[in-house]
N, C-alpha and C positions, 0 to 999 in steps of 0.2 A: 503493500500499499504506499502511495506517495503522500507524504505528509506536507505540511506548510513550508518547512524549511527545504525540503527536496524541491518543491514547486519554485521557491526562490532561487535555488541553485540552477535549476534548469532554465529559468527566465534569464538569469545573469549570463549563463554560458551561450544561450542562443544569441544573446546581444554581442558578446565578446568572448570567443573561446580562447583567447590569449592571456586571460587573467591568470595571475599566479594563484596558487592554493591559498596563500596569505590574503591576497586581495579578494579573492572570492569569499573566503571565510569572513572577512570584515563586513563585505557587503550583505551577507545573509544573516549576520549576527551569530556566528557559530564559532567554535575554536578550530584552529587549523587542523588538528588531527582529526577531529569529528568530521569536518567538511571533507577531507581527504578520503575518510572511510564511506562517506555517504556518496561521493562521485564514483568511487571504485564500485560500490554496490549497484549504482544506476548503470554503470557500464556492464557489470556482470549480468545484470537483469535484461540487457538488451535495449534499456530505455535511451541511454546515451550511446551514440555512435562515434565515429572517429571525428576528431577536430579537422576542419578544413578552412580555407581562405577562399572568400568570394572574389571573383574577378569581375572587371568591368568588360562586358562582352564586346562593347563597340572598340574597345582599345586593344583587344586581342583578335580582332578580324573575325568576329562572330556578331556582327551588328544587325543582321536581319533575323527576325524571329517570325516563325511561321507555325500556325496551328493547322494541322492537317488531319482531316478525317479519313479513315480508311474502311473500305468495304471489302470483306474477304470473299474468295471464290467458294470456300468451303469452311464449315464450322466443325469439320472433323478434328479430332485431338491432334494428329499428326500435323495437320495444316496450321493449327494454332500454336503448336509447340515450336514448329519450324519458324514461324513468324515472330514469335517472342525471343526465340534464340538469335535470330537476325536483329531484332530491335536492340538487345543486349550488346551486340557486337558493333553497333554503329554509334560512334562518338557524336555524330551530329544530332542524334535523337536524344533530347534532354529528358523528357518525360514521355510515358506511355500509359495509356488508361484503356482497360477493356470497358466498353460502354454499353448501355442499354439503349434501345431506340433504333433509329435508322442507320447508324454507323456502328461498325463493330469495335474500332479503336480510334482513340484521339491521340495524336502526337504533338509534342512541341519540339520543333527542329529549328537549329540555328544554322546560319550560313553567313558566308563573308558579304555576300551580295545577292541580288535577285537571280543574276545568271548562274552563281554558284548553286543556289537553291534549285534552279530549273535542271542543271546537270544531275544533281542528286535524285531529283524526283523522277526524270525521264530514264536515267541510266541505271539507277540502283532501286529505288523504292518501287517504281512501277514495273521493274524487271524482276521482282520477287514473285515466285509462281503462286504464292498464297494470296497476293493482292489482285483484286478485281479492278478497283477504282479508287481514286483518291480526290478529295477536295481541299484545296489550299486557301488559307486565309492569312493575309499579311498583316502583322502588327505595325500601325503607322507610328505609334509611340507608346512608351511604357508609362502607365499612369500609376501603377503600384506593382511592387515586387517585394516579396517577403519570403524568408525562409523560417521565420519564427512561428511556432504554433502558438495559439491564444491558450495560455495556462491560467 
């Protein structure tokens, strides 16, 4: 069970994963040894994953963000497994959701530019044998982006 101190630890680490244990303990009102034990317990429980640094997509040549709906040719287990393995192998695909409704999957894909996305779409994504069709929606600007879960 996550208690209020654990929630404060999680909130602080979502805001800044580079905090030292002493800084984190001070911010959440805990002793450093207790805070360290709590962080290790949250890691062991799988609640806390690895610490990462977030990048500015435009500054690393990934400035185009596309939401792409996918319709599968078949919903057979081997087709979906093959498609999901393909998704995991492609670094351009940032997020993938299996969907209810008219489309089978929703992908968020990044590319350096529109031409780069078109190459990926035409040569790679639509070339996958499980994919019947795709519908792309280009983000004009980013109004909100967050990796923080509401705790």
